PAKOL-83745 format. One record per residue: residue in one letter; x, y, z of N, C-alpha, C, O in turn. Coordinates in steps of 0.05 Angstrom, whole numbers, plus 32768, in hexadecimal, padded with zeros to 4 digits. Example, Ala and Ser with C-alpha at 12.3 -4.5 7.8 and 13.67 -1.06 7.14 Angstrom:
# PAKOL-83745
A81087F8E809C80F67FA6809C81087FBE809C811D7FBE80A9 S81017FD3808E81117FEB808F81028001809D810C801780A1 
***
This chain:
# PAKOL-83745
M7C107F5080257C207F6680307C167F8180257C117F83800D S7C137F9580367C087FAF802E7C1D7FBE801D7C357FB8801F Q7C137FD1800E7C257FE27FFE7C397FF1800F7C507FF48008 A7C2F7FFA80267C41800A80387C587FF880437C6E80018044 T7C517FDF804A7C657FCD80547C7A7FC7803E7C927FC78042 T7C6F7FC180267C817FBB800F7C937FD3800A7CAB7FCF8005 H7C897FEB800A7C99800380067CAE8006801B7CC5800E8015 A7CA7800080347CBB8003804A7CD27FEF80467CE97FF6804B I7CCB7FD7803E7CE07FC380397CF37FCC80237D0B7FC98025 Q7CE77FD7800D7CF77FE07FF77D0B7FF67FFE7D1F7FF97FF1 L7D05800580137D16801B801C7D2D8011802D7D3F80208034 E7D2C7FF780367D407FED80477D5B7FED80397D5D7FEB8020 A7D717FEE80497D8C7FEF803E7D927FD7802C7DA17FDA8019 L7D877FC080327D8C7FA880227D867FAC80047D937FA07FF3 F7D737FBE7FFF7D6B7FC27FE37D767FDC7FD77D6F7FE37FC0 Q7D887FE97FE57D9480017FDB7DAE7FFB7FCD7DBB7FE77FD3 P7DB6800D7FBA7DD080097FAC7DE7800A7FC07DE680167FD5 I7DFE7FFE7FB77E167FFE7FC77E2E7FFD7FB47E2D7FF17F9F Q7E43800A7FBD7E5C800A7FAD7E6D7FF27FB57E727FEE7FCD L7E757FE37FA17E887FCC7FA57E9F7FCF7F927E9B7FCB7F7A G7EB67FD77F9C7ECC7FDC7F8A7EC47FF17F767EBB80077F7E P7EC87FEC7F5C7EC180017F487EA480017F407E9C80117F2F Y7E937FEF7F4D7E787FEC7F437E637FF67F577E677FF47F70 R7E4E80027F4D7E3780097F5D7E227FF47F597E167FF37F43 L7E1E7FE37F6D7E0B7FCD7F6A7DEF7FD77F707DEB7FE97F80 A7DDB7FCA7F637DC07FD37F657DB47FCE7F817DA27FDD7F89 N7DBD7FBA7F8F7DB37FB37FA97DC97FA37FB87DDE7F9E7FAD R7DC27F9B7FD07DD67F8E7FE17DD17F707FE47DDB7F637FF7 I7DC27F657FD27DBB7F487FD27DCE7F3B7FBE7DD17F427FA7 V7DDC7F267FC87DF07F187FB97DE77EFB7FB37DDD7EEE7FC6 M7DEA7EF27F9B7DE67ED67F957DFF7EC77F9C7E147ECC7F8F A7DFE7EB67FAF7E167EA77FB87E1D7E917FA37E0C7E897F94 P7E367E897FA37E3F7E747F907E307E5A7F957E2D7E517FAC L7E277E4D7F807E187E347F827E217E217F6C7E1C7E267F55 T7E2E7E0B7F747E357DF77F617E1C7DE97F577E0C7DDF7F67 R7E187DE87F3C7E007DDC7F317E077DC67F1C7DF67DB87F13 S7E217DC47F157E2A7DAE7F037E1A7DAE7EE97E107D997EE1 R7E197DC47EDB7E0C7DC67EC17E1F7DCC7EAA7E177DD07E94 A7E397DCD7EB07E4D7DD17E9A7E507DB87E8B7E457DA37E92 T7E5F7DB97E747E647DA17E657E7A7D917E737E867D9A7E87 G7E7E7D797E697E937D687E757EAF7D747E727EC17D6C7E81 Q7EB27D877E607ECC7D957E5C7ECD7DAF7E6C7EE07DBF7E69 G7EBA7DB37E7E7EBA7DCB7E8E7EB17DE47E807EB97DFA7E88 L7EA37DE17E697E9A7DF97E5A7E7F7E037E647E6D7DF37E67 P7E7C7E1D7E697E627E287E6F7E4F7E247E577E587E247E40 T7E367E237E5D7E227E1D7E487E0F7E357E457E0E7E477E55 T7DFF7E337E2F7DEA7E477E2B7DD67E477E417DCB7E5B7E49 L7DD17E2F7E4C7DBE7E2C7E627DC97E3B7E7B7DB97E477E8A M7DE27E3A7E7F7DEE7E487E967DEB7E667E927DE67E757EA6 A7DEE7E707E7A7DEB7E8C7E747DCE7E957E7B7DCA7EAA7E87 E7DBB7E847E747D9F7E8B7E7A7D9B7E8B7E987D8D7E9D7EA3 Y7DA67E787EA67DA37E757EC37DAD7E8E7ED27D9F7E997EE3 Y7DC57E967ECB7DD07EAE7ED97DC17EC77ED17DBD7ED97EE2 A7DBA7ECA7EB77DAB7EE27EAF7D917EE57EBD7D887EFB7EC3 Q7D847ECE7EC37D6A7ECF7ED17D6E7EDB7EED7D5B7EE67EF8 R7D867EDA7EF87D8A7EE27F147D9A7EFD7F157DA67F037F2A A7D9B7F0B7EFF7DAB7F237EFD7DA17F3B7F0D7DAF7F4F7F0F S7D897F397F197D807F4F7F2A7D8E7F507F457D8B7F637F54 A7D9D7F3B7F4C7DAE7F3C7F647DC27F537F617DCA7F597F4B G7DC97F5F7F787DDD7F747F777DF77F697F6C7E057F767F5D L7DFD7F507F737E157F437F697E107F257F687E057F197F7B I7E187F197F527E187EFB7F4F7E347EF27F537E477EFD7F46 I7E387EDE7F647E527ED17F657E4E7EB57F587E3D7EA67F61 S7E5D7EB07F447E597E977F357E5E7E7E7F467E697E807F5C E7E547E687F3C7E5C7E4E7F477E7A7E4C7F477E887E5B7F39 G7E857E3A7F577EA27E367F577EAC7E2F7F3C7EA17E1E7F2E V7EC27E3D7F337ECD7E397F197EE97E2D7F1C7EFA7E3A7F28 N7EEE7E157F117F087E087F147F1E7E197F067F1B7E217EEF I7F347E1D7F157F4A7E2C7F0A7F5C7E1B7EF97F6D7E257EEA S7F587E017EFA7F697DEE7EEB7F5B7DD37EEA7F487DCF7EFA P7F637DC17ED87F577DA67ED87F5B7D987EF37F4A7D897EFC Q7F727D9D7F007F777D917F1A7F647D9C7F307F5F7D8E7F44 G7F5A7DB47F2C7F497DC07F417F2D7DB67F427F1E7DBE7F53 R7F267DA37F307F0B7D997F2E7F057D837F437F167D727F47 G7EEE7D857F507EE67D717F637ECA7D657F5E7EC27D537F6D Y7EBC7D6F7F4A7EA17D667F457E9C7D667F277EA87D777F18 M7E8B7D547F1D7E857D537F017E777D6C7EF87E677D787F06 R7E7C7D737EDF7E6E7D887ED07E6F7DA37EDE7E5C7DB37EDD T7E867DA87EEB7E8A7DC37EF67E9B7DD37EE17EAD7DC77ED4 P7E977DED7EDE7EA47DFC7EC97EC07E047ED17EC87E057EE8 G7ED07E0B7EBC7EEC7E147EC17EF17E2F7EB57EE07E3B7EA8 L7F097E397EBA7F127E537EAF7F307E507EA87F407E617EAF Y7F377E3A7E9B7F547E357E967F5A7E317E787F717E2B7E71 D7F467E347E667F4C7E337E4A7F3A7E467E3A7F277E517E45 R7F417E4B7E217F347E5F7E117F167E597E0D7F067E6B7E0E A7F107E407E097EF47E397E057EE37E3F7E1D7ECC7E497E1B Q7EED7E3A7E357EDF7E417E4D7EDB7E5F7E507EC67E697E58 V7EF07E6E7E4A7EEE7E8C7E4B7ED87E957E387EC87EA67E3F A7ED77E8A7E207EC27E927E0C7EA77E8A7E167E947E997E13 G7EA47E727E237E8B7E6A7E2E7E817E7C7E447E6A7E837E45 W7E947E847E567E8C7E977E6C7E857EB27E617E747EC07E6D R7E917EBB7E4B7E8A7ED57E3F7E6C7ED67E387E5F7EEB7E3B K7E617EC07E2F7E447EBF7E297E347EC27E437E1E7ECF7E43 V7E3E7EB77E597E307EBA7E737E317ED77E7D7E1D7EE27E84 T7E497EE27E7D7E4C7EFD7E877E3D7F127E767E317F257E80 D7E3D7F0D7E5C7E2E7F1F7E4A7E107F1E7E507E037F327E50 A7E067F067E557DEA7F027E5B7DE27F117E757DCD7F1D7E77 V7DF47F0E7E897DEF7F1C7EA37DF07F3A7EA07DDE7F487EAA H7E047F447E917E077F617E8D7DF07F6C7E7D7DE77F837E82 A7DE57F5D7E6A7DCE7F667E5A7DB67F6B7E6C7DA47F7A7E64 Q7DB47F5D7E837D9E7F607E957DA57F747EAB7D967F787EBE G7DBC7F827EA97DC47F967EBC7DD17F8B7ED57DD47F9A7EE9 G7DDA7F727ED57DE67F667EEC7E057F687EED7E117F717EDA R7E107F607F047E2C7F5D7F087E327F417F117E237F357F20 I7E497F367F087E507F1A7F0E7E6E7F177F127E7E7F217F02 Y7E757F0A7F287E917F037F2E7E947EE57F2B7E817ED67F2F A7EAC7EDD7F237EB37EC07F217EBF7EB77F3B7ED27EC47F45 Q7EB67EA17F457EC27E957F5D7ED87E817F557ED27E6D7F48 L7EF17E877F5C7F087E777F547F0B7E617F687F0C7E667F80 W7F0E7E487F5E7F0A7E307F6F7F1F7E1B7F697F247E147F51 H7F2C7E117F7D7F3C7DF87F7B7F347DE77F937F367DF07FAA V7F2A7DCF7F8E7F1F7DBE7FA37F347DB07FB47F2F7DA77FCA G7F4D7DAF7FAA7F627DA17FB97F5C7D837FBC7F577D757FA8 R7F5C7D7A7FD57F587D5D7FDA7F3C7D537FD77F377D3B7FD7 I7F287D667FD47F0C7D5E7FD17F077D577FB47EF97D667FA6 S7F127D417FAB7F0F7D397F8F7F137D1B7F8E7F147D0D7FA2 H7F167D107F757F197CF47F717F2A7CF07F587F287D007F45 P7F3A7CDB7F567F4B7CD67F3E7F3B7CD77F247F457CE07F0F S7F227CCE7F247F127CCD7F0C7F0C7CE97F027F047CED7EEB L7F0F7CFD7F137F0A7D197F0B7F247D287F057F237D3F7EFC Q7F3B7D1B7F097F557D287F057F617D207EEA7F5C7D0B7EDF P7F727D327EE07F807D2B7EC67F907D127EC97FA07D0F7EDC Y7F8D7D007EB67F9C7CE67EB57F987CD57ECF7FA97CC57ED6 G7F827CD97EDD7F7C7CC97EF47F8F7CCE7F0C7F937CBD7F1D A7F9B7CE67F0C7FAE7CEC7F227FA07CEF7F3D7F877CF27F3E L7FAF7CEE7F527FA47CF37F6C7F9D7D117F6F7FAB7D227F65 P7F877D177F7E7F837D337F867F9A7D3C7F977FAA7D2D7FA0 V7F9A7D567F9C7FB17D627FAB7FA77D707FC47F907D777FC6 G7FBA7D737FD77FB37D817FF07FCD7D897FFE7FE37D847FF5 P7FC97D9680157FE17D9F80247FF07D87803180087D888034 S7FE17D7280387FEC7D5B80467FDE7D42803B7FC87D438031 P7FEB7D2B803D7FE07D1280327FCC7D0580467FD07CEF8050 V7FB67D13804A7FA17D0A805D7F877D08804E7F7D7D1C8042 R7F7B7CF0804D7F627CEC803E7F4B7CF8804D7F477CF38065 P7F3B7D08803F7F237D14804C7F0C7D00804B7F087CF18038 E7EFC7D0180607EE47CF180617ECE7D0180537EBE7D0E8060 A7ECE7CFF80397EBB7D0F80297EB67D01800F7EC47CEE8008 F7EA17D0980017E997CFE7FE77E977D137FD27E927D2A7FD8 V7E9D7D0B7FB97E9A7D1E7FA27E897D117F8C7E877CF97F8B F7E7E7D237F7B7E6C7D1B7F667E7B7D157F4D7E887D277F41 T7E7B7CFB7F447E8A7CF37F2D7E767CE97F187E5E7CE87F1C K7E807CE17F007E6F7CD67EEB7E617CBC7EF47E4D7CB47EE8 D7E6C7CAF7F087E617C967F127E537C9A7F2D7E507C877F3C G7E4B7CB37F327E3D7CB87F4B7E517CC27F607E677CCA7F5A Y7E487CC27F797E597CCC7F8F7E6E7CB87F967E697CA07F9A K7E877CC27F997E9E7CB17F9F7EAD7CBC7FB77EAE7CD57FBA P7EB87CAB7FC97EC77CB57FDF7EE27CC17FD67EED7CB87FC2 C7EEB7CD57FE47F057CE17FDE7F1B7CCE7FE57F177CBB7FF4 V7F337CD37FDA7F4A7CC27FDE7F607CD27FEC7F5D7CEA7FF0 K7F757CC47FF47F8C7CD280007F997CE37FEB7FA17CD97FD6 P7F9D7CFD7FEF7FA87D0F7FDA7FC67D0E7FD97FD47D067FEC H7FD07D187FC37FEC7D1D7FC07FF37D377FCF7FE57D4B7FCC M80097D377FDE80117D4E7FED80207D617FDA80357D597FCE L80167D797FD780227D8C7FC4803E7D947FCD80447D987FE4 T80507D957FB9806B7DA07FBE806A7DBF7FBC80567DCA7FB3 S807E7DCC7FC5807F7DE97FC3807D7DF37FA6806F7E067FA1 D808B7DE57F94808A7DED7F78806D7DEA7F6D80647DFB7F5E E80607DD47F7580447DD07F6C80327DE67F77801F7DEF7F69 I80367DEE7F9080267E037F9C80297E1D7F8C80157E2A7F86 Y80417E247F8580457E3D7F7680397E3B7F5A80317E4F7F4F R80397E237F4E802C7E207F34800E7E257F3780017E317F25 I80027E1C7F4D7FE57E217F517FE07E3F7F567FCB7E497F4C V7FF27E4C7F647FEF7E6A7F667FED7E777F4B7FDC7E887F46 E7FFE7E6E7F387FFD7E797F1D7FE47E727F0F7FDA7E817EFE Q7FD97E5A7F157FBF7E537F097FA97E657F127F967E6B7F03 Y7FAA7E6D7F2C7F967E807F357F997E9B7F277F857EA77F1F R7FB27EA37F237FB77EBC7F147FAB7EBB7EF87F9D7ECD7EEF D7FB07EA47EEA7FA67EA07ECF7F877EA07ECF7F7B7EAC7EBE A7F7B7E927EE27F5E7E907EE37F527EAC7EE87F3D7EB27EDC A7F5E7EBC7EF97F547ED77EFD7F567EE87EE47F437EF77EDD R7F6C7EE57ED57F6F7EF37EBC7F5A7EEA7EA87F4F7EFA7E99 H7F567ED07EA77F427EC57E957F267ECF7E9C7F157ED47E8B A7F207ED17EB67F067EDB7EBF7F017EF87EB47EEB7EFE7EAB M7F157F087EB57F127F247EAC7F0F7F237E8D7EFF7F337E82 Q7F1D7F127E7F7F1A7F0F7E627EFE7F067E5B7EF37F0C7E46 A7EF27EF67E6D7ED87EEB7E687EC17EFE7E6F7EAA7EF87E6B G7EC97F167E787EB47F2A7E7E7EAA7F2A7E9A7E977F397EA0 F7EB57F1B7EAC7EAD7F1C7EC87EB47F387ED37EC77F447ECB D7EA47F417EE67EA97F5B7EF27EBE7F597F087EC97F6E7F10 G7EC47F417F117ED87F3D7F257EDA7F207F2C7ECE7F0F7F1E V7EE97F197F417EED7EFD7F497EEB7EFB7F677EF17F0D7F76 E7EE27EE37F6F7EE27EDC7F8C7EF47EC47F8F7EF17EB07F80 I7F067EC57FA27F187EAF7FA87F097E9D7FBC7F027EA67FD2 H7F067E847FB57EF87E707FC67F0C7E657FDA7F1C7E537FD3 A7F0B7E6F7FF37F1D7E6580087F0D7E5B801F7F137E5F8036 A7EF77E4C80187EE47E43802D7EDD7E2580277EE77E198015 N7ECC7E1B80397EBF7E0180347ED27DE980327ECB7DD58025 G7EE97DEB803E7EFB7DD4803F7F097DCE80247F137DB88021 Y7F0A7DE280127F187DDD7FF97F367DE67FFC7F3E7DED8012 L7F457DE67FE67F627DE77FE87F6D7DFD7FF97F7E7DF8800B L7F657E167FF57F717E2C80047F6B7E2980227F7C7E308032 E7F537E2080287F4C7E1D80457F5A7E0480507F617E038068 Q7F5F7DF0803F7F6F7DD980497F8A7DE180527F947DD68066 F7F977DF380447FB17DFD804D7FAE7E0F80667FC07E0E8077 L7F997E1E80687F967E31807E7F927E2480997F9C7E2E80AD R7F847E0E809A7F7D7E0180B37F927DED80BD7F9A7DDB80AE D7F9A7DF080D67FAD7DDD80E07FA17DC180E57FB07DAE80EB S7F877DBF80E47F7A7DA580E67F7F7D9380CD7F7C7D7B80CE V7F857DA080B67F8A7D92809D7FA77D9480957FB37D81808B N7FB27DAC80987FCE7DB1808F7FE17DA780A47FE47DB280BA Q7FF07D91809D80037D8580AF80207D8A80A680327D7C80AE R80247D9D8095803E7DA2808980517DAE809E80497DB980B2 T806B7DAB809880807DB780A980917DCA809A80A57DD480A5 D808A7DD08081809A7DE38071808F7DFF807480807E048087 H80957E118062808C7E2D8065806F7E31805C80657E47805B F80617E1B805680447E1C805180357E0E8068801D7E098065 G80427E07807D80357DFA809480407E0480AE80527E1380AF G80337DFA80C4803C7E0280DF802D7E1B80E980147E1980EA P803A7E3180EF802C7E4880FA80197E5480E5801C7E5080CD R80067E6480EF7FF17E6E80DD7FFD7E7F80C67FF27E8080B0 E80127E8D80CC801F7E9D80B780277E8C809F80267E958088 N80317E7480A580397E62808F80207E558082801F7E53806A R800D7E4D80927FF57E4080877FE57E5380757FD77E4B8063 A7FE77E6D807B7FD87E81806B7FE87E8A80527FDE7E988041 R80017E81805080137E8A803A80077E84801F80077E96800D F7FFE7E6C801B7FF37E6480017FDB7E767FF97FDB7E817FE3 L7FC87E79800B7FB17E8A80067FBA7EA67FFF7FB07EB27FEC L7FCC7EB2800E7FD47ECD800A7FE47ED07FF07FE27EE57FE3 E7FF37EBC7FE880007EBC7FCE7FEB7EBC7FB87FEF7ECB7FA4 V7FD67EAD7FBB7FC17EAC7FA77FB37EC77FA67FAE7ED17F90 V7FAD7ED37FBD7FA07EEE7FBD7FB17F027FAD7FA77F117F9D E7FCB7F027FB37FDD7F157FA57FDD7F107F877FDD7F237F77 A7FDD7EF77F7E7FDD7EF07F627FC37EF97F547FC37F047F3E V7FAD7EF47F627F937EFB7F567F8F7F197F557F857F237F41 I7F997F277F697F987F447F687FA87F4F7F517FA07F627F43 D7FBF7F427F4C7FD07F4A7F367FC17F487F1B7FC57F587F09 A7FB07F347F197FA27F2F7F007F887F3F7EFD7F817F477EE7 A7F7A7F447F137F607F507F127F5E7F6C7F1F7F4B7F7B7F19 G7F717F727F317F6F7F8C7F407F617F877F5A7F4C7F7A7F5B S7F6B7F937F707F607F8D7F8A7F437F967F8D7F347F897F9C S7F3A7FAA7F7E7F1F7FB47F817F0B7FA17F747EF27FA47F78 R7F157F8D7F657F037F7A7F587F077F5D7F637F007F4A7F57 V7F137F5B7F7B7F197F417F877F0B7F407FA27F0E7F517FB3 G7EFC7F2A7FA67EF17F247FC17EFA7F087FC97F087EFA7FBA I7EF37F007FE17EFB7EE67FEB7EE57EDA7FFD7ED87EE9800B R7EE27EC07FFC7ECF7EB2800D7EDD7EA280227EEF7E93801C L7ED57EA5803B7EE07E9780527ECA7E8980617EB37E918062 S7ED27E73806F7EBF7E6580817ECE7E5D809A7ED57E45809D P7ED37E7080AC7EE57E6A80C37EDB7E5380D57EEB7E4680E2 F7EC07E4F80D67EB57E3A80E77EA67E2580D77E957E1780E2 G7EAD7E2380BD7EA07E0F80AC7EA97DF380B27EC17DEE80B7 L7E967DE080B27E9C7DC480B77E927DB380A07E7F7DA480A3 V7E9E7DB680887E977DA780717EB07D9B80647EC67DA58069 N7EAC7D8780547EC37D7A80467ED97D7180597EF17D728052 D7ED17D6880717EE37D5C80847EFA7D6F808C7F107D668092 A7EF47D89808C7F087D9D80957F017DA580B17EF27DB780B6 A7F0D7D9780C57F087D9E80E17F127DBA80E67F237DC580D7 L7F077DC680FB7F0E7DE281007F2B7DE581067F387DD38111 D7F357DFC80FF7F507E0481077F517E0681267F3D7E0A8133 S7F697E0281317F6B7E03814E7F657E1E815A7F5F7E218172 D7F677E3381497F627E4E81537F557E5E813C7F627E6F8130 P7F3B7E5981367F2F7E68811F7F307E8681227F377E93810E P7F2A7E9281397F2C7EB0813A7F487EBA81347F4B7ECE8125 G7F5C7EAC813E7F787EB5813A7F807EB1811D7F8C7EC48111 T7F7B7E9A81127F837E9480F67F757EA580E27F817EB280D1 Y7F5A7EA780E47F4B7EB680D17F4D7ED480D57F4C7EE480C2 G7F527EDC80EE7F577EF880F47F717F0180E67F727F1780DB Y7F857EF080E87F9F7EF680DA7F9A7EF980BC7FA57F0C80B0 V7F8B7EE680B07F867EE780947F777F01808C7F7D7F0E8078 V7F627F08809C7F527F2080957F647F3980977F617F4B8086 D7F757F3A80AA7F887F5180AC7F987F5480927F9C7F698087 K7FA27F3D80887FB27F3D80707FA17F4580587FAA7F538046 L7F897F3A80567F777F4180407F707F5E80407F6F7F6B802B D7F6D7F6A80577F687F8680597F7F7F96804E7F7C7FAA8040 A7F977F8D80557FAF7F9B804B7FB27F99802D7FBB7FAC8020 F7FA97F8380227FA97F7F80057F947F917FF77F977F977FDF G7F807F9980057F6B7FAA7FFA7F567F9B7FEA7F4A7FA77FD8 V7F527F817FEF7F3D7F737FE07F227F807FE77F1E7F8C7FFC S7F0F7F7E7FD47EF77F8E7FD67EE27F837FE97ED27F937FF4 Y7EE27F697FEE7ECE7F5F80017ED77F45800E7EE77F358003 L7ECB7F4080257ECC7F2680337EB07F1A80317E9C7F278037 H7EAF7F0180287E967EF380267E987EDD803B7EA67EC98037 V7E8A7EE080517E8E7ECE80687E767EBC806D7E607EC58070 I7E7C7EA2806E7E677E8E80767E677E8E80947E797E8480A1 E7E527E99809F7E507E9C80BC7E457E8280C87E2D7E7C80C7 G7E577E7380D47E507E5880DE7E597E4380CA7E6C7E4780BB S7E4B7E2C80CA7E527E1780B87E3F7E1780A07E277E1980A4 P7E497E1480877E387E1480707E207E0180737E237DEA8078 Q7E087E0D806F7DEF7DFE80717DEC7DF1808D7DDC7DDE8090 G7DFA7DFC80A07DF97DF180BC7DF57E0780D07DEB7E1D80C8 P7DFC7E0380E97DF67E1680FE7E057E3080FA7E1D7E3180F2 R7DF87E4681017E047E6181007E117E67811B7E247E77811D E7E067E5B81317E0F7E62814B7E297E5381527E287E3B8159 V7E3F7E6181507E597E5481567E697E62816B7E817E5D816F G7E5B7E74817A7E697E83818F7E7E7E9681867E917E9B8194 F7E7A7EA2816E7E8D7EB581647E7E7ECE815A7E6A7ECB814D D7E887EE581607E7D7EFF81577E897F06813C7EA17F0D813B W7E7A7F0481277E847F08810C7E8D7F2581087E9B7F2B80F5 Q7E837F3781197E8B7F5381167EA97F57811C7EB47F6C8115 I7EB57F4381297ED27F45812E7EE17F4581147EF47F558110 L7ED97F3481017EE67F3380E77EDE7F4C80D77EEF7F5880CA R7EC57F5380D87EBC7F6B80CA7ECB7F8480D27ED17F9580C2 S7ED07F8780EC7EDE7F9F80F67EFB7FA180EE7F077FB680EF R7F067F8A80E57F227F8A80DE7F267F8D80C07F3D7F8B80B5 F7F107F9280B17F117F9380947F037FAC808A7EEC7FB18092 R7F107FBB80797F057FD480707EF47FD280577EE67FE58050 G7EF57FBB80497EE47FB780327EC87FAF803A7EC07FB18051 R7EB97FA580267E9D7F9D802B7E9D7F8180387EAE7F708034 Y7E897F7D80497E857F6480577E6A7F58804D7E557F638050 I7E6C7F4080407E557F3280377E4F7F1B804A7E607F09804D A7E387F1B80567E307F0680697E217EEF805B7E127EF48048 N7E267ED780647E1A7EBF80587E147EAA806C7E217EA98081 N7E017E9A80677DFA7E8180757DE07E8380847DDF7E8F809A G7DCB7E7980787DB17E7680867DA27E9080897D8F7E928099 Y7DA97EA5807A7D9A7EBE807C7D7F7EBC806E7D7D7EB18058 D7D6B7EC6807B7D517ECB806F7D4D7EE9806C7D5F7EF88073 L7D367EF280627D327F0E805E7D337F1F80787D427F338078 P7D257F17808D7D277F2780A67D447F2980B07D4C7F3F80B9 M7D537F1380AF7D6F7F1480B87D807F2780A77D917F3580B1 A7D7B7F25808D7D8B7F36807A7D847F53807E7D967F64807F L7D6B7F5A80817D637F7580867D707F8080A07D7A7F9680A1 D7D6F7F6F80B47D7A7F7780CE7D997F7B80CC7DA37F8E80D8 A7DA67F6A80BE7DC37F6C80BC7DCC7F8580AE7DDF7F9380B6 C7DBD7F8C80987DC47FA5808A7DBB7FBE809A7DC97FD2809A R7DA47FBC80A77D9A7FD280B77DAD7FD980CD7DB27FF180D3 R7DB87FC580DA7DCA7FC980F17DE77FCB80E87DF97FCC80F9 Q7DEC7FCA80CE7E077FCC80C27E197FB580CC7E317FB980CF R7E0D7F9E80D07E1D7F8780D77E277F7980BE7E397F6780BF A7E1D7F8180A77E267F77808D7E217F8D80787E0D7F9C807B D7E327F8F80647E2D7FA1804E7E1B7F95803A7E0A7FA2802E M7E1D7F7A80377E0D7F6B80237E087F50802F7E167F478042 V7DF47F4280257DED7F27802E7DE97F1580167DDC7F1C8002 S7DF57EFD80177DF37EEB80007DE07ED480077DDE7ECB801E F7DD27ECB7FF27DBE7EB67FF47DC57EA17FE07DCA7EA77FC8 G7DC57E887FE87DCC7E727FD77DB37E637FCD7DA97E687FB7 R7DAA7E517FDD7D947E3F7FD47D7B7E4F7FCD7D6B7E467FBC A7D767E657FDA7D5F7E757FD37D5F7E7E7FB67D4A7E827FAA Y7D777E807FAB7D797E897F8F7D747E727F7B7D707E777F64 I7D757E597F847D717E437F727D557E447F677D517E427F4E A7D417E477F787D257E467F6F7D187E617F6C7D007E637F65 N7D277E777F717D1C7E927F707D2E7EA47F617D3E7EB47F6C P7D2D7EA37F467D3F7EB47F367D3B7ED17F3B7D4E7EE17F38 D7D237ED97F427D1D7EF67F487D1C7EFA7F667D097F067F70 L7D2F7EF07F757D2F7EF17F927D2C7F0D7F9C7D1E7F127FB0 V7D3A7F207F907D397F3C7F997D1C7F467F997D137F527FAC E7D0E7F417F837CF27F4A7F817CE07F3C7F957CCE7F487FA1 R7CE47F237F997CD47F147FAD7CD97F1E7FC97CC67F217FD8 F7CF27F257FCF7CF87F307FE97CEA7F4C7FEC7CDE7F528001 K7CEC7F5C7FD87CE07F777FD97CC27F767FDE7CB77F867FED R7CB57F627FD27C987F607FD37C8E7F4E7FEA7C767F4C7FEE G7CA07F417FF87C987F30800D7C897F1780047C787F0D8012 V7C907F0E7FEC7C827EF67FE07C907EDD7FEA7CA97EDC7FEB P7C827EC87FF17C8F7EAF7FFA7CA17EA47FE47C9C7EA77FCC L7CB77E987FED7CCA7E8E7FDA7CC37E727FD07CB67E627FDF S7CCA7E6C7FB77CC67E517FAD7CDB7E3E7FB97CF17E477FC0 E7CD47E257FBB7CE77E117FC67CF57E027FAF7CE87DFB7F9C P7D0F7DFE7FB27D1E7DF17F9C7D1A7DD27F9D7D147DC77FB2 D7D1E7DC67F867D1D7DA97F847D397D9E7F887D4A7DA27F77 R7D3E7D927F9F7D597D897FA67D647D757F927D7C7D737F8E S7D527D657F857D5C7D507F737D697D5C7F5A7D767D4D7F4B T7D657D767F557D707D837F3D7D877D957F447D907DA57F33 F7D917D957F5C7DA77DA77F647DC07DA47F537DCC7DB77F4A F7DC87D8A7F4E7DE17D857F407DDD7D757F277DD17D5F7F28 G7DE67D807F117DE37D727EF77DC77D747EEC7DB47D7D7EF9 G7DC47D6B7ED37DAA7D6B7EC67DA87D817EB17DBC7D8A7EA6 D7D8F7D897EAC7D8A7D9D7E977D7B7DB57EA37D817DBE7EB9 A7D687DC07E947D5A7DD87E9C7D487DD37EB47D427DE57EC4 K7D3F7DBA7EB87D2D7DB47ECE7D3B7DBA7EE97D507DB07EEE G7D2E7DCA7EF97D397DD17F137D517DE47F117D607DE87F24 Y7D547DF07EF97D6B7E027EF47D617E1D7EE97D647E327EF6 T7D567E1C7ED17D4C7E357EC57D2E7E367EC27D237E497EB7 D7D207E227ECE7D037E217ECA7CF37E2B7EE27CDA7E297EE2 Y7D007E377EF67CF27E437F0C7CE67E5E7F037CF57E6E7EF9 P7CCC7E627F077CC07E7B7EFD7CC57E937F0E7CCA7E917F26 C7CC57EAA7F017CC57EC47F0F7CA97ECB7F177C967EBE7F0E L7CA67EE07F277C8B7EE87F317C797EEE7F1A7C617EE77F1A S7C837EFC7F057C727F047EEF7C677EEB7EE07C517EEC7ED6 Q7C767ED57EE07C6D7EBC7ED47C5A7EAD7EE57C4B7E9C7EDB E7C597EB47EFF7C467EA77F117C2C7EB77F137C1A7EAF7F23 G7C2A7ECD7F047C117EDC7F047C107EF17F1A7BFB7EFB7F20 V7C277EF77F277C277F0B7F3C7C297F277F2F7C3A7F2B7F1D H7C187F397F377C177F537F2B7C2F7F647F357C337F677F4D L7C3F7F6D7F227C587F7C7F297C577F997F227C6B7FA77F25 A7C407FA37F1A7C3E7FBF7F137C467FD17F2A7C3D7FCE7F40 G7C587FE47F247C607FF77F387C767FED7F4A7C7F7FFC7F5C A7C7F7FD47F467C947FC97F577CAE7FD67F517CC27FCF7F5E 
***
């Protein structure tokens, strides 16, 4: 690639600073949340995790892997938590490492709901959900992948206790030095299980019409804002996602449009939208600008974006920022690779979940590959 072409790419909006809440981010490239299962069995972040995130601190914003808000919220082995002091202290080492490299990092708050297994739950209890319907899905346990079971249907009192756990997790995130939090309301996990009428079969004030089905999510949003402040809170949605046996809502535009209107009124700082189905088709016959037009905060686009698509989205103002997931696994310096038009390294799928430094912190940067970076 010629110097002129490289310079032209660097001037693109994707690489320019942007204001997000109280922060001026260095660029509009976001590291999407990626479960890597490198925490300890007690959900403690490790020194290796601090190194991993610090390597990727050139992103305008890092969104952490999903962080369990409680022991009940866990659905996969060796995923980290934010519900006790030791975990807060462990995450402080991660956030300090990212900040030392000039980066910004948000914690993604996560409760998997019915996508779990008794072996992952305290005292072997059943996972929980809006309704007692077993999902056709599998989760990663100490004995390998196991099928999900029929969950316990949450009572109203239990739902409100989970709302408080979200509040506590957001407070813990700020104590741990995170710059903000993202509420995970996508990919067929607990909050989306309540939102979709394909999963939520309740007849109480948490079920039935969309206003009731959205109640749990909106209670969580209000609690998290109380703990972290609306300018430091974002949310991830997947209106047309087909994962974890969460069939589509009967009216995705109506249901998610209602939610986005409420989120806008709350003043959350960004929408992080999976456009289409995660790791699946983007073409779902829906204009994502409909959601963007109903929200005054930042819009982060996700799902299958490559560099030309991301440049085009920012150039045409179809997105304020673009998040990349798997590209960040094998390319810790993804921003620099995009700027220079260098081919991306391919990740080793066998090392995605669990393990050690192999396939985690051992992917080289351009400078380690002998690429001349002078003047970059």
